[in-house]
C-alpha positions as CSV (number, residue, x, y, z in Angstrom):
1,X,69.1,56.1,14.5
2,X,69.9,58.9,12.1
3,X,66.6,60.6,13.1
4,X,67.5,60.5,16.8
5,X,68.0,63.9,18.4
6,X,71.5,64.8,19.6
7,X,72.2,63.9,23.2
8,X,72.4,67.5,24.2
9,X,68.8,68.0,22.9
10,X,67.6,64.9,24.7
11,X,69.1,66.2,28.0
12,X,67.7,69.6,27.4
13,X,64.3,68.1,26.7
14,X,64.5,66.1,29.9
15,X,65.4,69.1,31.9
16,X,62.8,71.0,30.1
17,X,60.2,68.9,31.8
18,X,61.0,70.9,34.9
19,X,60.4,74.2,33.1
20,X,57.0,75.9,33.7
21,X,54.2,74.8,31.3
22,X,53.8,78.2,29.7
23,X,56.8,77.6,27.4
24,X,55.2,77.6,23.9
25,X,57.3,75.0,22.0
26,X,60.0,72.4,22.4
27,X,62.7,74.6,21.0
28,X,62.0,77.2,23.7
29,X,61.8,74.5,26.3
30,X,65.2,73.2,25.2
31,X,66.7,76.7,25.4
32,X,65.0,77.2,28.8
33,X,66.3,73.9,30.0
34,X,69.8,74.8,29.0
35,X,69.5,78.1,30.8
36,X,68.2,76.2,33.9
37,X,71.2,73.9,33.8
38,X,73.5,76.8,33.5
39,X,71.7,78.5,36.4
40,X,71.9,75.4,38.5
41,X,75.6,75.1,37.8
42,X,76.0,78.8,38.8
43,X,74.1,78.3,42.0
44,X,76.2,75.2,42.8
45,X,79.4,77.2,42.1
46,X,78.2,80.1,44.3
47,X,77.3,77.8,47.1
48,X,80.8,76.1,46.8
49,X,82.4,79.5,46.9
50,X,80.6,80.4,50.1
51,X,81.9,77.2,51.7
52,X,85.4,78.0,50.6
53,X,85.3,81.2,52.6
54,X,84.8,79.4,55.8
55,X,87.7,77.0,55.8
56,X,89.5,74.9,53.3
57,X,88.2,71.6,54.7
58,X,84.6,72.8,55.0
59,X,84.8,74.0,51.4
60,X,86.1,70.7,50.2
61,X,83.3,68.9,52.0
62,X,80.7,71.2,50.5
63,X,82.0,70.6,47.0
64,X,81.8,66.8,47.5
65,X,78.2,67.1,48.9
66,X,77.1,69.4,46.2
67,X,78.7,67.3,43.5
68,X,76.7,64.2,44.3
69,X,73.4,65.6,42.8
70,X,75.4,66.7,39.7
71,X,76.7,63.2,39.2
72,X,73.1,62.0,39.5
73,X,72.0,64.5,36.9
74,X,74.7,63.5,34.4
75,X,74.0,59.8,35.0
76,X,70.3,60.4,34.5
77,X,70.9,62.3,31.3
78,X,73.1,59.5,30.0
79,X,70.3,57.0,30.7
80,X,67.9,59.2,28.8
81,X,70.3,59.3,25.8
82,X,70.7,55.6,25.8
83,X,66.9,55.1,26.0
84,X,66.3,57.6,23.2
85,X,68.7,55.9,20.9
86,X,66.8,52.6,21.3
87,X,63.3,54.0,21.2
88,X,62.1,57.4,19.9
89,X,59.4,57.6,22.6
90,X,59.9,58.2,26.3
91,X,59.9,55.0,28.1
92,X,60.3,53.7,31.6
93,X,64.0,54.5,31.5
94,X,63.3,58.1,30.5
95,X,60.7,58.5,33.3
96,X,63.1,56.9,35.8
97,X,65.9,59.3,34.8
98,X,63.5,62.2,35.1
99,X,62.5,61.1,38.5
100,X,66.1,60.7,39.6
101,X,66.8,64.2,38.3
102,X,63.8,65.6,40.2
103,X,64.9,63.9,43.4
104,X,68.5,65.1,42.9
105,X,67.3,68.6,42.5
106,X,65.2,68.4,45.6
107,X,68.0,66.9,47.6
108,X,70.4,69.6,46.3
109,X,68.0,72.3,47.4
110,X,67.7,70.7,50.9
111,X,71.4,70.4,51.2
112,X,72.0,74.0,50.2
113,X,69.4,75.2,52.7
114,X,70.7,73.0,55.5
115,X,74.3,74.0,54.7
116,X,73.3,77.7,55.0
117,X,71.6,77.1,58.3
118,X,74.6,75.3,59.6
119,X,76.9,78.1,58.4
120,X,74.7,80.6,60.2
121,X,74.6,78.6,63.4
122,X,78.4,78.1,63.3
123,X,78.9,81.8,62.6
124,X,76.8,82.7,65.7
125,X,78.5,80.1,67.8
126,X,81.9,81.4,66.7
127,X,80.9,84.9,67.5
128,X,79.6,83.9,70.9
129,X,82.8,82.0,71.6
130,X,84.9,85.0,70.5
131,X,82.8,87.2,72.7
132,X,83.2,84.8,75.7
133,X,87.0,84.7,75.1
134,X,87.2,88.4,75.0
135,X,85.1,88.7,78.2
136,X,87.3,86.1,79.9
137,X,90.5,87.9,78.9
138,X,89.0,91.2,80.2
139,X,88.1,89.5,83.5
140,X,91.5,87.9,83.8
141,X,93.1,91.3,83.2
142,X,90.9,93.0,85.8
143,X,91.6,90.3,88.3
144,X,95.4,90.5,87.7
145,X,95.2,94.3,88.0
146,X,93.3,94.0,91.3
147,X,95.7,91.4,92.7
148,X,98.7,93.4,91.7
149,X,97.4,96.7,93.1
150,X,95.8,95.6,96.4
151,X,98.0,96.8,99.3
152,X,99.0,93.2,100.2
153,X,100.9,90.3,98.8
154,X,98.7,87.6,97.3
155,X,100.1,84.0,97.1
156,X,99.1,80.5,96.1
157,X,100.7,77.5,97.9
158,X,100.6,73.9,96.7
159,X,100.8,71.3,99.4
160,X,104.3,69.8,99.6
161,X,105.3,68.0,102.8
162,X,109.0,68.3,101.8
163,X,108.9,72.1,102.5
164,X,109.2,73.3,106.1
165,X,105.9,75.2,106.1
166,X,104.1,72.4,104.2
167,X,103.6,74.2,100.9
168,X,105.5,75.2,97.8
169,X,104.7,78.6,96.4
170,X,103.2,78.5,92.9
171,X,102.4,82.2,92.7
172,X,103.5,85.3,94.5
173,X,102.3,88.8,93.6
174,X,104.8,91.7,93.1
175,X,103.8,93.4,96.4
176,X,106.0,91.0,98.4
177,X,109.1,92.9,97.2
178,X,107.9,96.1,98.9
179,X,107.3,94.1,102.1
180,X,110.4,92.1,102.6
181,X,112.7,93.2,99.7
182,X,112.8,89.9,97.8
183,X,111.2,89.4,94.4
184,X,108.4,86.9,93.7
185,X,110.8,84.9,91.6
186,X,113.1,84.4,94.6
187,X,110.3,82.7,96.5
188,X,109.3,80.5,93.6
189,X,112.9,79.4,93.0
190,X,113.6,78.6,96.7
191,X,110.7,77.1,98.6
192,X,112.6,77.4,101.9
193,X,113.1,81.1,101.6
194,X,109.8,82.0,103.2
195,X,110.2,79.8,106.3
196,X,113.8,81.1,106.6
197,X,112.6,84.7,106.8
198,X,110.3,84.1,109.7
199,X,111.7,85.7,112.9
200,X,113.5,83.1,115.0
201,X,111.3,83.9,118.0
202,X,108.1,83.4,116.0
203,X,109.2,80.5,113.7
204,X,108.1,77.6,115.8
205,X,104.6,78.9,116.5
206,X,104.2,80.0,112.8
207,X,105.2,76.7,111.3
208,X,102.9,74.9,113.7
209,X,100.0,77.1,112.5
210,X,100.9,76.3,108.9
211,X,101.0,72.5,109.6
212,X,97.6,72.7,111.3
213,X,96.2,74.6,108.4
214,X,97.3,71.9,105.9
215,X,96.2,69.1,108.2
216,X,92.8,70.3,109.1
217,X,91.8,72.6,106.2
218,X,91.1,75.2,108.9
219,X,91.7,78.8,107.7
220,X,95.1,80.2,108.6
221,X,95.2,83.4,110.6
222,X,98.6,84.2,112.0
223,X,100.6,87.4,113.0
224,X,104.3,87.1,113.0
225,X,107.5,88.9,112.2
226,X,109.8,88.4,109.2
227,X,113.3,89.5,108.6
228,X,113.5,91.7,105.5
229,X,116.3,91.7,103.0
230,X,117.8,94.9,104.6
231,X,117.7,93.3,108.1
232,X,114.7,95.2,109.4
233,X,111.9,93.5,111.3
234,X,108.5,93.4,109.5
235,X,105.3,92.5,111.2
236,X,102.8,90.7,108.9
237,X,99.3,89.3,109.1
238,X,98.9,86.1,107.1
239,X,95.5,84.7,106.2
240,X,94.9,81.8,103.9
241,X,92.2,79.3,102.9
242,X,92.9,75.7,101.6
243,X,91.0,73.9,98.8
244,X,91.2,71.0,96.5
245,X,92.0,71.8,92.8
246,X,91.4,69.5,89.9
247,X,94.3,69.1,87.4
248,X,95.2,66.9,84.5
249,X,97.4,64.9,86.8
250,X,94.7,64.6,89.4
251,X,93.5,66.5,92.4
252,X,95.9,68.6,94.5
253,X,95.7,70.7,97.6
254,X,96.3,74.4,97.3
255,X,96.1,77.3,99.7
256,X,95.3,80.9,98.6
257,X,96.5,83.5,101.0
258,X,96.9,87.2,101.6
259,X,99.9,88.7,103.4
260,X,99.5,92.2,104.9
261,X,102.3,94.4,106.2
262,X,101.2,95.4,109.7
263,X,104.4,96.9,110.9
264,X,103.0,100.4,111.1
265,X,99.8,99.1,112.8
266,X,101.9,97.3,115.4
267,X,104.0,100.4,115.9
268,X,100.9,102.5,116.5
269,X,99.4,99.8,118.8
270,X,102.7,99.7,120.8
271,X,102.7,103.5,121.0
272,X,99.1,103.6,122.2
273,X,99.8,101.0,124.8
274,X,103.0,102.8,125.9
275,X,101.1,106.1,126.2
276,X,98.4,104.4,128.2
277,X,100.9,102.9,130.7
278,X,103.6,105.6,130.9
279,X,103.8,109.1,132.2
280,X,103.8,111.5,129.2
281,X,106.3,113.9,130.7
282,X,109.0,111.6,132.0
283,X,108.4,108.4,130.1
284,X,108.4,106.4,133.4
285,X,105.7,103.8,134.2
286,X,102.5,105.4,135.4
287,X,100.4,104.4,138.4
288,X,98.5,101.7,136.4
289,X,101.6,100.0,135.0
290,X,103.4,100.3,138.4
291,X,100.4,98.7,140.2
292,X,100.5,95.8,137.7
293,X,104.3,95.3,138.4
294,X,103.7,95.3,142.1
295,X,100.9,92.7,141.8
296,X,103.3,90.5,139.8
297,X,106.1,90.9,142.3
298,X,103.8,90.1,145.2
299,X,102.6,86.9,143.4
300,X,106.2,85.9,142.9
301,X,106.9,86.5,146.6
302,X,104.0,84.3,147.6
303,X,105.6,81.5,145.7
304,X,108.7,82.0,147.9
305,X,111.0,83.3,145.2
306,X,111.8,86.8,146.4
307,X,111.2,89.5,149.0
308,X,109.6,92.8,147.8
309,X,110.0,96.4,149.0
310,X,108.6,99.6,147.8
311,X,110.1,103.1,148.0
312,X,107.9,106.2,147.9
313,X,109.9,109.4,147.0
314,X,108.6,113.0,147.3
315,X,110.8,116.0,146.2
316,X,111.3,118.4,149.0
317,X,110.3,122.0,148.3
318,X,109.4,121.4,144.7
319,X,106.8,124.1,144.8
320,X,109.5,126.7,145.4
321,X,111.1,125.8,142.1
322,X,107.8,126.1,140.2
323,X,107.0,129.5,141.9
324,X,110.5,131.1,141.4
325,X,111.7,129.6,138.1
326,X,108.3,128.7,136.5
327,X,106.6,125.5,135.5
328,X,108.8,125.0,132.5
329,X,111.8,124.8,134.7
330,X,109.8,122.5,137.0
331,X,109.1,120.1,134.2
332,X,112.7,120.0,133.2
333,X,113.5,119.2,136.9
334,X,111.0,116.3,136.9
335,X,112.5,114.9,133.6
336,X,116.0,115.0,135.1
337,X,114.8,113.3,138.3
338,X,113.2,110.5,136.2
339,X,116.4,110.1,134.2
340,X,118.6,109.8,137.3
341,X,116.2,107.3,139.0
342,X,116.3,105.1,135.9
343,X,120.1,105.1,135.9
344,X,120.4,104.4,139.6
345,X,117.9,101.5,139.8
346,X,119.1,98.0,139.4
347,X,118.0,95.7,136.6
348,X,114.6,94.3,137.5
349,X,113.6,97.3,139.7
350,X,110.8,99.5,138.4
351,X,110.7,103.3,138.7
352,X,107.4,105.1,138.2
353,X,105.8,108.6,138.5
354,X,102.7,108.7,140.7
355,X,101.9,112.3,139.8
356,X,103.2,115.8,140.6
357,X,106.5,115.5,142.4
358,X,106.0,112.0,143.7
359,X,107.9,108.9,142.4
360,X,107.9,105.3,143.4
361,X,110.5,102.5,143.0
362,X,109.7,98.7,143.2
363,X,112.5,96.6,144.6
364,X,111.8,93.0,143.8
365,X,115.0,91.4,145.1
366,X,115.8,92.4,148.6
367,X,117.0,90.3,151.6
368,X,115.5,92.6,154.2
369,X,115.0,96.1,155.3
370,X,118.7,96.8,155.2
371,X,118.8,96.3,151.4
372,X,115.8,98.6,151.0
373,X,117.4,101.3,153.1
374,X,120.6,101.1,151.1
375,X,118.7,101.5,147.9
376,X,116.9,104.5,149.2
377,X,120.1,106.2,150.3
378,X,121.7,105.5,146.9
379,X,118.8,107.0,145.0
380,X,118.7,110.1,147.3
381,X,122.5,110.6,146.8
382,X,122.0,110.5,143.0
383,X,119.3,113.1,143.2
384,X,121.3,115.5,145.4
385,X,123.8,116.1,142.6
386,X,123.4,119.7,141.3
387,X,121.0,120.3,138.4
388,X,121.4,123.3,136.1
389,X,118.1,125.1,135.7
390,X,117.8,128.6,134.1
391,X,121.5,129.2,134.6
392,X,121.4,128.1,138.3
393,X,122.8,125.0,139.9
394,X,120.1,123.6,142.1
395,X,120.4,120.7,144.5
396,X,117.3,118.9,145.6
397,X,116.5,116.5,148.4
398,X,113.9,113.8,148.7
399,X,111.9,112.3,151.6
400,X,111.6,108.5,151.1
401,X,109.1,106.1,152.7
402,X,110.1,102.4,152.7
403,X,107.6,99.5,153.1
404,X,108.3,95.8,153.0
405,X,105.6,93.4,151.7
406,X,104.0,90.9,154.0
407,X,101.8,87.9,153.3
408,X,98.7,90.1,154.0
409,X,99.7,92.9,151.6
410,X,98.2,93.7,148.3
411,X,99.5,96.2,145.8
412,X,97.3,99.0,147.3
413,X,98.3,98.1,150.8
414,X,102.0,98.2,150.1
415,X,101.7,101.5,148.3
416,X,99.7,103.0,151.2
417,X,102.3,101.8,153.7
418,X,105.2,103.4,151.7
419,X,103.2,106.6,151.4
420,X,102.6,106.8,155.2
421,X,106.3,106.2,155.8
422,X,107.2,109.1,153.4
423,X,105.0,111.5,155.3
424,X,106.6,110.4,158.5
425,X,110.1,111.2,157.0
426,X,108.9,114.7,156.0
427,X,107.5,115.2,159.5
428,X,111.0,114.3,160.9
429,X,112.6,117.2,158.9
430,X,112.7,116.1,155.2
431,X,115.8,114.9,153.3
432,X,115.6,111.5,155.0
433,X,114.0,108.1,154.9
434,X,111.6,106.3,157.2
435,X,110.5,102.6,157.3
436,X,106.9,101.8,157.7
437,X,105.6,100.4,161.0
438,X,102.0,99.7,161.9
439,X,101.9,102.7,164.3
440,X,102.1,105.1,161.3
441,X,98.8,106.6,160.2
442,X,97.7,105.3,156.8
443,X,95.5,107.7,154.8
444,X,93.5,106.9,151.8
445,X,94.9,108.3,148.5
446,X,92.9,109.0,145.4
């Protein structure tokens, strides 16, 4: 026993078996083996330090995994020591220990390689995840910027039968404040604020459109008026699409919509329509609009509701005003005539300018020719009042033709009859009226 080598030398000799064969002697092999052990421990420690950089838990797991081969090495060395103390020659136990050491070394090499691969893969995965998160954040930022800068209010409704319009607002973009004066938070806090702001004349039809939208999943397309915070009336175009959205609590119905302020568009449309149907100088109805009013009045007459009469007025000697005072004065005279006709007609009666110095008035509630004559005389008296033009007080007279509608009359027939009666009044000396009768010649007018 006293001749047995120290345990450290035995372990070094065992490890030395792994050293390349060109080592010349046992002493050198022992030193090389010790260096190999130290190098193995250094590599183990470096690998452990790499794991520690990742996360504390990953580092701990790496130490445990890496420590298993070390335990095997120590155990194998102990077996060799025990074997060498009982027999100076290498026996089965020594060979088994050396085999365990070799396997442990191979396993350690595999583990280190595998761990490195996993670390690389996890690093790439983490980088890809971070890049995806950055891209998602950038996309969300761009989407929010688009939503909050588009010239319309974007909203998200969640189905809620307890709310009048069938949905509770979950999101409202800031543009709504520029449209109706209320902040987005006001709509989110009070789900009934939106229905309450719909114009009373449009509320029933609008809420019916909303209910149909929720019930059928059909797109919502509605034009209606809202009352803004300052009391003004705002026209809006509301367009929304419903869908089913999955949540942690289960599926829910949502509607994403766009609300556009169309007040200016509606104003322009109304202006264009007004210009198309009204005389640009006097603002009275033009021939097209007047003919439509006459057709409606005749249709009502056929249903037995009213009697209809038409007055055709022509200013006497209007050409003299244009020739002596100029066309500018003539325009001012026409504008004043239109104003007086509007003031003198009854509610429901329609005054129009046919062109030049010719005007017409539709009387849709007369009992007979006497009522029509009385209206003609009242209008003529109003127009005879002096009008100041270019420093002169001028009185004008009119010749008036009167025609009562019959069952056979259309709008064009009634207008032609009143026109024929007007020419008959002029032929009788002007400044008077005449009632149409079939003996009067009727001429075609352009």
